[in-house]
C-alpha positions as CSV (number, residue, x, y, z in Angstrom):
1,M,-18.0,18.0,-7.3
2,K,-17.5,21.8,-7.5
3,P,-18.0,22.4,-3.7
4,I,-15.4,19.7,-3.1
5,L,-13.0,21.4,-5.5
6,V,-13.4,24.6,-3.5
7,I,-12.7,22.9,-0.2
8,F,-9.5,21.3,-1.5
9,A,-8.4,24.7,-3.0
10,A,-9.0,26.3,0.4
11,L,-7.1,23.5,2.2
12,A,-4.2,23.9,-0.3
13,A,-4.1,27.7,0.4
14,V,-3.7,27.0,4.1
15,H,-0.9,24.5,3.5
16,L,1.0,26.8,1.1
17,A,0.7,29.8,3.5
18,C,2.6,28.0,6.3
19,P,6.1,29.6,6.5
20,I,8.1,26.4,7.0
21,L,10.7,26.9,4.4
22,S,14.0,25.6,5.7
23,A,16.7,28.3,5.4
24,Q,19.4,25.6,5.4
25,A,17.8,23.9,2.5
26,S,17.4,27.1,0.6
27,A,21.1,28.0,1.1
28,A,22.3,24.5,0.2
29,S,20.2,24.4,-3.0
30,G,22.2,27.1,-4.7
31,N,19.6,28.9,-6.7
32,P,16.1,27.6,-5.8
33,G,14.4,30.1,-8.1
34,P,10.6,30.2,-7.7
35,F,10.5,26.9,-5.8
36,K,10.0,26.4,-2.1
37,E,10.6,23.3,0.0
38,H,7.4,23.7,2.0
39,E,5.3,23.8,-1.1
40,F,6.7,20.6,-2.5
41,R,6.5,18.9,0.9
42,A,2.8,19.9,1.4
43,H,1.8,18.2,-1.9
44,L,4.0,15.2,-1.2
45,K,2.5,14.7,2.3
46,F,-1.1,14.7,1.0
47,L,-0.5,12.5,-2.0
48,A,1.6,9.9,-0.1
49,S,-0.7,9.8,2.9
50,D,-2.7,6.8,4.0
51,L,-5.8,8.8,3.2
52,C,-5.0,8.3,-0.5
53,E,-4.7,4.6,0.0
54,G,-1.9,4.1,-2.5
55,R,-3.8,5.9,-5.3
56,A,-4.8,2.8,-7.4
57,P,-6.9,3.6,-10.5
58,G,-10.6,3.4,-10.0
59,T,-10.5,3.4,-6.2
60,R,-11.6,6.0,-3.6
61,G,-7.9,6.9,-2.9
62,G,-7.1,7.2,-6.5
63,N,-10.0,9.4,-7.2
64,L,-9.2,11.5,-4.1
65,A,-5.7,12.1,-5.4
66,A,-6.9,13.0,-8.8
67,L,-9.4,15.5,-7.3
68,Y,-6.5,17.0,-5.2
69,I,-4.3,17.5,-8.3
70,A,-7.2,19.1,-10.3
71,S,-7.8,21.5,-7.4
72,Q,-4.1,22.5,-7.3
73,F,-4.1,23.0,-11.1
74,E,-7.1,25.2,-10.7
75,A,-5.6,27.1,-7.8
76,A,-2.4,27.7,-9.7
77,G,-4.4,29.3,-12.6
78,L,-4.2,26.6,-15.2
79,R,-7.1,26.3,-17.6
80,P,-9.2,23.1,-17.8
81,I,-9.2,21.0,-21.0
82,S,-12.9,21.2,-21.6
83,E,-16.1,22.7,-20.1
84,K,-17.6,19.3,-19.7
85,S,-14.9,17.3,-18.0
86,G,-12.9,20.2,-16.5
87,Y,-9.3,19.0,-15.7
88,F,-10.2,15.4,-16.2
89,Q,-9.6,13.2,-19.2
90,P,-11.5,10.0,-18.3
91,V,-9.7,6.8,-19.3
92,P,-11.9,3.8,-19.7
93,M,-10.5,0.6,-18.1
94,Q,-11.3,-2.9,-17.2
95,G,-9.7,-4.8,-14.4
96,N,-9.2,-8.4,-13.1
97,L,-8.4,-9.0,-9.4
98,T,-7.4,-12.5,-8.5
99,D,-8.0,-13.7,-5.0
100,Q,-4.5,-15.1,-4.4
101,D,-5.8,-17.3,-1.6
102,T,-7.8,-19.3,-4.1
103,V,-4.9,-19.9,-6.5
104,T,-3.7,-23.5,-6.9
105,V,-0.8,-24.5,-9.2
106,T,0.6,-27.9,-9.8
107,F,2.9,-29.5,-12.4
108,S,2.8,-33.2,-13.1
109,A,4.9,-35.7,-15.1
110,K,5.8,-39.4,-14.9
111,G,3.3,-40.0,-12.1
112,K,4.8,-37.3,-9.9
113,T,3.4,-33.9,-8.9
114,V,5.0,-30.7,-7.7
115,T,2.8,-28.1,-6.0
116,M,3.6,-24.4,-6.2
117,A,2.8,-22.0,-3.3
118,A,0.6,-19.3,-4.7
119,Y,2.3,-15.9,-4.3
120,D,5.6,-17.3,-2.9
121,D,6.4,-19.5,-6.0
122,A,4.0,-18.3,-8.6
123,V,1.7,-15.3,-9.2
124,F,-1.1,-16.1,-11.5
125,G,-4.1,-14.2,-12.8
126,S,-6.4,-14.1,-15.9
127,E,-7.5,-11.6,-18.5
128,A,-10.8,-13.4,-19.1
129,A,-14.0,-11.8,-17.9
130,R,-15.0,-14.8,-15.8
131,K,-15.2,-15.4,-12.1
132,H,-13.8,-18.9,-12.0
133,I,-10.8,-19.9,-14.1
134,R,-9.6,-23.5,-14.4
135,V,-6.9,-24.6,-16.8
136,E,-5.5,-28.1,-17.2
137,D,-3.2,-28.6,-20.1
138,D,0.3,-29.5,-21.2
139,V,2.8,-26.6,-21.4
140,L,4.8,-25.6,-24.5
141,F,8.2,-24.0,-24.2
142,V,8.6,-21.2,-26.9
143,G,12.0,-19.8,-25.8
144,Y,12.0,-16.0,-25.6
145,G,8.7,-15.9,-27.5
146,I,10.1,-13.4,-30.0
147,E,9.1,-12.9,-33.6
148,A,11.4,-10.2,-35.0
149,P,12.1,-10.4,-38.7
150,E,14.4,-7.3,-38.6
151,Y,16.7,-9.2,-36.4
152,G,16.3,-12.5,-38.2
153,W,14.7,-14.1,-35.2
154,N,11.6,-16.3,-35.0
155,D,11.1,-18.5,-31.9
156,Y,7.7,-19.8,-33.2
157,K,8.9,-21.1,-36.6
158,D,5.7,-22.7,-38.1
159,V,4.4,-24.2,-34.9
160,D,0.7,-23.5,-34.3
161,V,0.4,-22.4,-30.6
162,R,-3.3,-21.7,-30.7
163,G,-5.0,-22.9,-27.5
164,K,-1.7,-23.8,-25.9
165,V,-0.2,-22.7,-22.5
166,L,3.1,-21.1,-23.3
167,V,6.2,-20.9,-21.1
168,M,8.7,-18.1,-22.0
169,L,11.9,-16.6,-20.9
170,V,11.9,-12.8,-20.2
171,N,14.4,-10.4,-21.7
172,D,16.2,-10.8,-25.0
173,P,18.6,-13.5,-26.3
174,D,22.2,-12.7,-25.3
175,F,23.4,-10.0,-27.7
176,K,27.1,-11.0,-27.4
177,K,26.3,-14.7,-28.1
178,T,23.6,-14.3,-30.7
179,G,23.8,-10.8,-32.2
180,F,20.2,-10.2,-31.4
181,G,19.2,-6.5,-31.0
182,S,21.8,-4.6,-29.1
183,E,23.3,-4.5,-25.6
184,S,20.3,-2.5,-24.5
185,L,17.0,-4.3,-24.0
186,T,14.7,-4.2,-27.0
187,Y,10.9,-4.0,-26.7
188,Y,10.8,-7.7,-27.6
189,G,12.4,-8.4,-24.2
190,R,9.6,-6.7,-22.2
191,W,7.0,-8.9,-20.5
192,T,4.3,-6.6,-22.2
193,Y,5.5,-7.8,-25.6
194,K,5.5,-11.4,-24.4
195,Q,1.8,-11.0,-23.5
196,E,0.9,-9.2,-26.7
197,I,2.5,-11.8,-29.1
198,A,0.9,-14.7,-27.1
199,R,-2.5,-13.1,-27.6
200,I,-1.9,-12.6,-31.3
201,K,-0.8,-16.2,-31.7
202,G,-4.0,-17.3,-30.0
203,A,-2.4,-18.9,-27.0
204,R,-4.6,-20.0,-24.1
205,G,-2.1,-19.0,-21.4
206,L,1.3,-17.6,-20.7
207,I,3.8,-18.4,-17.9
208,L,7.0,-16.2,-17.6
209,I,10.0,-17.6,-15.8
210,H,11.5,-15.0,-13.5
211,T,15.1,-14.5,-12.6
212,N,16.6,-11.4,-11.0
213,R,19.1,-11.1,-13.8
214,T,16.7,-11.3,-16.8
215,A,13.8,-9.4,-15.2
216,T,16.2,-6.8,-13.7
217,Y,14.3,-6.8,-10.5
218,G,13.4,-9.2,-7.7
219,F,10.5,-11.6,-7.5
220,N,9.2,-9.4,-4.7
221,V,8.4,-6.8,-7.3
222,V,6.4,-9.3,-9.4
223,Q,4.5,-10.3,-6.2
224,T,3.5,-6.9,-5.2
225,S,2.8,-5.7,-8.8
226,W,0.8,-8.7,-10.0
227,A,-1.1,-9.7,-6.9
228,V,-3.1,-6.4,-7.2
229,E,-5.7,-5.7,-9.8
230,R,-4.5,-6.2,-13.3
231,V,-5.9,-3.5,-15.6
232,C,-6.0,-2.7,-19.3
233,L,-7.7,-0.1,-21.5
234,E,-11.3,-1.1,-22.1
235,G,-11.7,-3.0,-25.4
236,E,-7.9,-3.0,-26.0
237,I,-7.3,-6.7,-25.7
238,R,-8.5,-9.2,-28.2
239,N,-8.0,-12.9,-27.4
240,P,-7.5,-12.5,-23.7
241,L,-5.3,-15.0,-22.0
242,S,-7.2,-17.4,-19.7
243,I,-4.1,-17.7,-17.5
244,C,-1.2,-15.3,-17.3
245,G,1.5,-15.0,-14.7
246,W,5.0,-15.5,-13.4
247,I,6.9,-18.4,-11.7
248,S,10.2,-18.0,-9.9
249,R,13.2,-19.8,-11.2
250,P,13.7,-22.1,-8.2
251,A,10.0,-23.1,-8.4
252,M,10.3,-23.8,-12.1
253,D,13.4,-25.8,-11.6
254,R,11.5,-28.1,-9.2
255,A,8.9,-28.7,-11.8
256,L,11.5,-29.2,-14.6
257,A,13.3,-31.8,-12.5
258,L,10.4,-34.1,-13.0
259,V,11.4,-34.3,-16.7
260,D,15.2,-34.1,-16.2
261,L,15.4,-30.5,-17.3
262,D,16.4,-27.2,-15.6
263,Y,16.4,-23.5,-16.3
264,D,20.0,-23.4,-17.6
265,T,19.1,-26.0,-20.2
266,L,16.1,-24.1,-21.4
267,E,18.1,-20.9,-21.6
268,K,20.9,-22.5,-23.6
269,R,18.4,-24.0,-26.1
270,A,16.5,-20.8,-26.5
271,G,19.7,-18.9,-27.3
272,D,20.0,-20.7,-30.7
273,R,18.4,-19.1,-33.8
274,A,17.4,-22.6,-34.9
275,F,15.3,-23.1,-31.8
276,T,11.9,-24.7,-32.3
277,P,9.1,-24.8,-29.6
278,F,8.8,-28.1,-27.8
279,S,6.5,-29.6,-25.2
280,L,8.1,-29.7,-21.7
281,G,6.3,-32.9,-20.9
282,L,4.7,-31.2,-17.9
283,R,1.0,-31.1,-17.2
284,L,-0.2,-27.8,-15.6
285,K,-3.3,-27.7,-13.5
286,T,-4.3,-24.3,-12.1
287,D,-7.4,-22.9,-10.5
288,L,-8.3,-19.4,-9.3
289,V,-11.2,-17.1,-8.5
290,Q,-11.3,-13.4,-9.5
291,T,-13.5,-10.4,-9.8
292,F,-13.9,-8.4,-13.0
293,R,-15.1,-4.8,-13.5
294,K,-15.2,-1.9,-15.9
295,F,-14.4,1.6,-14.6
296,S,-12.9,4.9,-15.5
297,S,-9.9,6.7,-14.0
298,P,-8.8,10.2,-15.1
299,N,-5.7,11.7,-16.5
300,V,-5.6,15.1,-14.8
301,I,-4.6,17.8,-17.3
302,G,-4.2,21.6,-16.9
303,R,-3.0,24.0,-19.6
304,L,-1.4,27.4,-19.8
305,P,-2.2,28.8,-23.2
306,G,0.7,30.3,-25.1
307,T,0.9,33.6,-26.9
308,S,2.4,33.7,-30.4
309,L,2.9,29.9,-30.8
310,A,-0.2,28.8,-28.8
311,E,-0.9,25.9,-31.3
312,E,2.3,24.2,-30.2
313,A,2.9,22.7,-26.8
314,V,5.5,21.7,-24.2
315,V,4.3,18.9,-22.0
316,Y,5.2,18.2,-18.4
317,M,4.1,14.8,-17.3
318,G,4.2,12.2,-14.5
319,H,1.9,9.5,-13.2
320,H,-0.3,10.0,-10.2
321,D,-1.2,6.3,-9.6
322,H,0.4,3.6,-7.5
323,L,-0.5,0.1,-6.4
324,G,-3.2,0.9,-3.9
325,V,-3.9,-1.5,-1.0
326,G,-2.4,-4.9,-1.4
327,R,-1.0,-7.9,0.6
328,P,0.4,-6.7,3.9
329,I,4.1,-6.7,4.4
330,K,5.2,-6.4,8.0
331,G,1.7,-5.3,8.8
332,D,1.4,-2.6,6.2
333,A,-1.0,-3.1,3.3
334,I,-1.0,0.5,1.9
335,Y,1.5,1.0,-1.0
336,N,1.8,4.7,-0.5
337,G,4.2,5.3,-3.5
338,A,5.9,8.4,-2.0
339,V,8.8,8.3,-4.3
340,D,6.9,6.5,-7.1
341,N,5.3,8.8,-7.9
342,A,3.8,11.2,-5.4
343,S,7.1,13.0,-5.7
344,G,6.8,13.5,-9.4
345,I,3.3,14.9,-9.1
346,A,4.3,17.2,-6.3
347,A,7.0,18.5,-8.7
348,L,4.4,18.9,-11.5
349,I,2.2,21.0,-9.3
350,C,5.1,23.2,-8.2
351,L,6.1,23.7,-11.9
352,A,2.6,24.7,-12.8
353,R,2.6,27.4,-10.1
354,A,6.0,28.6,-11.3
355,F,4.8,29.1,-14.8
356,T,1.4,30.7,-14.0
357,T,2.9,33.2,-11.5
358,A,5.8,34.3,-13.8
359,T,5.6,37.8,-15.1
360,E,6.0,36.7,-18.8
361,R,3.7,34.3,-20.5
362,P,5.3,31.6,-22.7
363,K,5.0,31.6,-26.4
364,R,4.0,28.0,-26.6
365,T,1.1,26.4,-24.7
366,V,2.4,24.4,-21.6
367,I,0.5,21.2,-20.8
368,F,0.7,19.7,-17.3
369,L,-0.3,16.0,-17.6
370,A,-0.8,13.8,-14.5
371,T,-1.4,10.3,-15.9
372,T,-3.3,7.4,-14.5
373,G,-2.6,3.7,-14.9
374,E,1.2,3.9,-15.3
375,E,1.7,1.0,-12.9
376,K,-0.8,-1.0,-15.0
377,G,1.1,-0.7,-18.2
378,L,1.4,3.0,-19.1
379,L,-2.4,3.1,-19.7
380,G,-3.0,6.8,-19.1
381,S,-0.1,8.0,-21.2
382,E,-1.1,5.5,-24.0
383,Y,-4.6,7.0,-23.9
384,Y,-3.3,10.5,-24.0
385,A,-1.1,9.7,-26.9
386,A,-4.2,8.6,-28.8
387,H,-6.3,11.5,-27.6
388,P,-3.8,14.4,-27.1
389,V,-4.9,17.9,-26.0
390,V,-2.5,19.4,-28.5
391,P,-1.8,17.2,-31.6
392,L,1.4,15.2,-31.2
393,D,2.9,16.7,-34.4
394,K,2.6,20.1,-32.6
395,T,4.0,18.7,-29.3
396,V,7.5,20.2,-29.3
397,I,8.8,18.2,-26.3
398,A,7.5,16.1,-23.4
399,L,9.4,16.1,-20.0
400,N,8.5,13.2,-17.7
401,K,9.2,13.2,-14.0
402,D,9.0,9.8,-12.3
403,C,10.7,9.5,-8.8
404,C,12.5,12.5,-7.4
405,N,15.9,12.5,-5.6
406,F,15.7,12.8,-1.8
407,Y,19.4,12.6,-1.1
408,G,20.5,16.2,-1.8
409,R,22.1,18.1,-4.7
410,R,24.2,16.4,-7.4
411,D,26.6,17.7,-10.0
412,G,24.8,16.4,-13.1
413,F,21.5,15.5,-14.7
414,G,20.2,13.1,-17.3
415,A,17.5,13.3,-19.9
416,Y,16.7,9.8,-21.2
417,P,16.9,8.9,-24.1
418,I,18.5,12.2,-25.1
419,R,21.2,10.3,-27.0
420,Y,18.6,9.4,-29.7
421,T,17.8,13.1,-30.5
422,D,19.6,16.0,-32.1
423,A,19.4,18.0,-28.8
424,V,22.4,16.6,-26.9
425,E,24.5,19.7,-27.3
426,V,21.5,22.0,-26.5
427,F,20.9,20.1,-23.3
428,R,24.6,20.1,-22.5
429,K,24.5,23.9,-22.7
430,L,21.3,24.2,-20.7
431,G,22.9,22.1,-18.0
432,E,26.0,24.3,-18.0
433,G,23.7,27.3,-17.3
434,L,22.9,25.6,-14.0
435,G,26.4,24.4,-13.3
436,L,25.5,20.8,-14.1
437,K,27.0,18.2,-16.4
438,L,24.8,16.3,-18.8
439,H,25.0,12.5,-18.4
440,V,24.2,10.7,-21.7
441,S,23.0,7.2,-20.9
442,G,24.6,4.3,-22.7
443,V,23.5,0.7,-22.4
444,D,20.0,0.2,-20.9
445,R,19.8,-3.5,-20.0
446,G,16.6,-3.0,-18.0
447,G,14.6,-1.4,-20.8
448,G,13.9,1.6,-18.6
449,V,12.5,3.6,-21.5
450,F,9.7,1.1,-22.1
451,R,8.7,1.4,-18.4
452,M,8.2,5.2,-18.5
453,D,5.2,7.3,-19.3
454,S,7.2,9.1,-21.9
455,F,7.3,5.9,-24.1
456,P,3.9,6.1,-25.8
457,L,4.7,9.6,-27.0
458,C,8.4,8.7,-27.8
459,A,7.2,5.8,-29.8
460,R,5.0,8.0,-31.9
461,G,7.8,10.3,-32.9
462,V,7.7,12.9,-30.1
463,V,10.9,13.8,-28.3
464,A,9.8,12.6,-24.9
465,L,12.4,12.5,-22.2
466,S,12.6,11.5,-18.5
467,I,14.6,13.9,-16.4
468,G,16.5,13.2,-13.3
469,L,19.7,14.2,-11.4
470,R,22.8,12.2,-11.9
471,G,26.5,12.2,-11.0
472,K,28.3,12.9,-7.7
473,F,26.3,13.7,-4.6
474,L,27.2,17.2,-3.2
475,T,25.0,17.6,-0.1
476,L,25.7,14.2,1.5
477,S,28.7,11.9,1.1
478,K,28.2,8.8,-0.9
479,E,28.6,6.8,2.3
480,K,25.8,8.7,4.0
481,V,23.5,8.2,1.0
482,N,24.2,4.5,1.1
483,E,23.5,4.4,4.8
484,Y,20.1,6.0,4.3
485,R,19.3,3.7,1.5
486,R,20.1,0.7,3.6
487,K,17.8,2.0,6.3
488,I,14.9,2.1,3.8
489,G,15.8,-1.2,2.1
490,R,14.1,-2.4,-1.0
491,W,11.3,0.1,-1.5
492,Y,10.3,-0.3,-5.2
493,H,6.6,-1.4,-5.3
494,Q,6.7,-2.1,-1.6
495,P,4.7,-0.6,1.3
496,N,7.8,1.1,2.7
497,D,7.8,3.6,-0.2
498,E,6.9,6.3,2.3
499,I,8.2,9.6,3.5
500,Y,11.3,9.5,5.8
501,P,12.5,12.1,8.3
502,F,16.1,12.0,7.0
503,W,15.2,12.9,3.4
504,R,16.9,16.0,2.0
505,Y,14.9,18.5,-0.1
506,D,17.6,20.7,-1.5
507,G,18.1,18.2,-4.3
508,I,14.4,18.4,-5.1
509,L,14.7,22.2,-5.5
510,Q,17.6,21.6,-7.8
511,E,15.6,19.0,-9.8
512,L,12.7,21.5,-10.1
513,E,15.1,24.1,-11.4
514,V,16.4,21.7,-14.1
515,L,12.9,20.8,-15.3
516,H,11.9,24.5,-15.2
517,H,15.0,25.6,-17.1
518,I,14.5,23.1,-19.9
519,G,10.8,23.6,-20.2
520,R,11.1,27.4,-20.3
521,H,13.8,27.1,-23.0
522,Y,11.3,25.4,-25.4
523,A,8.1,27.1,-24.1
524,F,9.6,30.5,-25.0
525,G,10.3,29.6,-28.6
526,A,13.5,27.6,-29.0
527,S,13.8,25.4,-32.1
528,P,12.1,22.0,-31.5
529,P,14.3,19.0,-30.9
530,K,14.1,16.1,-33.4
531,P,14.5,12.4,-33.0
532,G,17.8,11.1,-34.4
533,P,18.0,8.7,-37.3
534,E,19.1,5.9,-35.0
535,N,16.2,6.3,-32.6
536,P,15.1,2.7,-31.7
537,Y,11.9,3.9,-29.9
538,G,10.2,5.7,-32.8
539,P,7.2,4.9,-34.9
540,P,8.3,1.5,-36.2
541,I,8.1,0.0,-32.6
542,R,4.7,1.6,-32.1
543,I,3.4,-0.1,-35.3
544,R,4.5,-3.4,-33.9
545,N,3.2,-2.7,-30.5
546,R,-0.2,-1.7,-31.8
547,K,-0.4,-4.9,-33.8
548,Y,0.4,-7.1,-30.9
549,T,-1.9,-5.4,-28.3
550,G,-4.7,-5.9,-30.7
551,S,-5.7,-2.2,-30.4
552,R,-8.6,-1.1,-32.6
């Protein structure tokens, strides 16, 4: 492995020596500081290339990307985390890959049968370590599948669902109608929770009904995200579900019509606190073939030791994985993940070089953490939170970068969920130092915080924030930005998440400056931020989450 690291370091040196910095971009970026467009682009091009094959965990392309990141950390002068593993923190995983061409799904009632088209109507898989999965059983509707005593909500009542196939709605009950939770999505609304509670209840299977409104993304995202290998931390899951997946609302309505029901009726009944699970009167029959494996995929971690406060840490983080090679769309099967999140890792490498080449060393240790398995359920960040390089109670702040801005400079930035800390005014002043306004997020109906690598740290009491530009576009007009976005189309978890020639990089330099400015503020000794008293993402939710996942 060492000779390969040397080769990659040499290649990186050649890339970084190329004088291709755009003078126009430098001028437009205001104050680019220690960051150069050509440096960012070089890392982005490699990580988002077809050579990395979409960077799925435990694959050749994923391992190649991890090796590249480690070589860049070493070239920048970061220290490894151990003599044995170098820059790698191996994360043990297990995966199930369903052959979607083998999946059959039917619902029957009253002598009639409705057949679902695998992938188009329903995306099914299994958590069980078996090659052939066959389930034939009645299905039980459990509403939102939520058991939340603090909100006075229990969809299960005293109904024993052991060995049953459950059908659930995603998201939360309507806050305005029921008073459940808040206008922002709670963790109970996430599909991850739905799986966790189904396992704890001893269910045999789980079917989630998808709508664009309740999932907050299209069924195409479900298709591309769930038709690839489904992965969890090795040994994490007790009571694996024999069948688990999604069905589109139109497809579910076709099945419900057999028993004179529809989605709207289910949603209305589920929105009542008095709801009790009931049989839908439908018989499910499904069959699939899958492969199962155990493997390891690394978090890549470099550290810059501090001076007088070396036992404390500032963490920069972002995920290096994406979806890998999946079902072809318009002839393209490689899900390159250029924005999500080759861009964030390119930024991480640039930040590492900026810190290591600075004339003054920070007081606190700075950790650069490129996580694996984010797309599989925040697995790498979850593993790091349980096995941190610097103890979490000594981790002053974590700054997460997921998806950079390629449409030019903007007049503001966001740090989510900054509103639940005591640092709002500090961040406001930090932004003013760069001529930027702080945008404090309000309602989060999509539950974005639960989908970010910062969540496992945030949930354990660390102030962990995802940073991004916000506000008015300055380089391009809003109309031009929208025109470029229309050219790309729906890119999230799609093969067309690639590099485009019309992208602008002056906003990237601005974004790097924001991350650098905030990180330096805390790395050089500023008072640590603290979670606010109303923080909904702190330790209590982690206690619930650990219970439901069945973690040891």
